[in-house]
N, C-alpha and C positions, 0 to 999 in steps of 0.2 A: 504494500500500500504506500502511496506517495505521501511524503511529509509536506503538509501545506504551509507550515510556518518555519522560518529559520530561527536561529538562536535569539534574535531580538524580539521575537513574538509578533513581528509584522508579517503581513501577507507577502508572498512572493509569487511571481508569475511562473507557472509550471512549464510553460513553453516560452523561453526567453525571446524567440523571434516574434512573438505576439505582443510583446510589451509596448512597442511603439503604436501599434494599431489600437490597443486597449486604451492607451493614454489619449489618443486622438478621439476615440469614441467617448471617453469620459468628458473631455472638454466640450464636445458637441452636445452631449446630454445636459451638462451644467449650463451651457449657453441657452438651450431650450427652456431650462427652468429659471432663467433670469439671472444667472450667475456668470456673466460673460467674462469676468476676470478671475475665474475659479483657479486657474493655474498659478496665479500670483497671490492668492489668499493664503493666510496662515491657517492650515486645516486644524491645528491644535486649538485655535481660538473660535472656531465655528461650532455651533451647537451640534450635537450628535444627530439631531433630527435632520439638519441640512445635509451633513455628510452622508448620512444613511439614505436620504432621499435620492441623491445622485446615484449611489451604488444600487439601490433598489430599482430605480428607473432603468438603469443599464441592464440589470438582470431581466426585468420585465420585457424590454425590447429584444433581448437575445432569445428569450423563450418564444415570443411572438414570431420572430424570424424563423426559428427552428420549426415551429408548428406550421407555418406557411409552407416551408419546404417539404414537410411530411405530406401536406395536402396535395402537392403537385406531383407526387409519385404515383 
């Protein structure tokens, strides 16, 4: 089973080649949610609700995309 956290307790990307695409996707989602300067914000000073909303919306969009792909098969 893959280890999802490194020694610092922070999430890491399981496929390093995907990191750039995930960061771009995160910025697009944050912008859609009205946080156009999310990449420059100090995430430690944001409420967990705001940070979680970005991540949760990313997951929702990924699941929707996957489900659409299943429907086309």
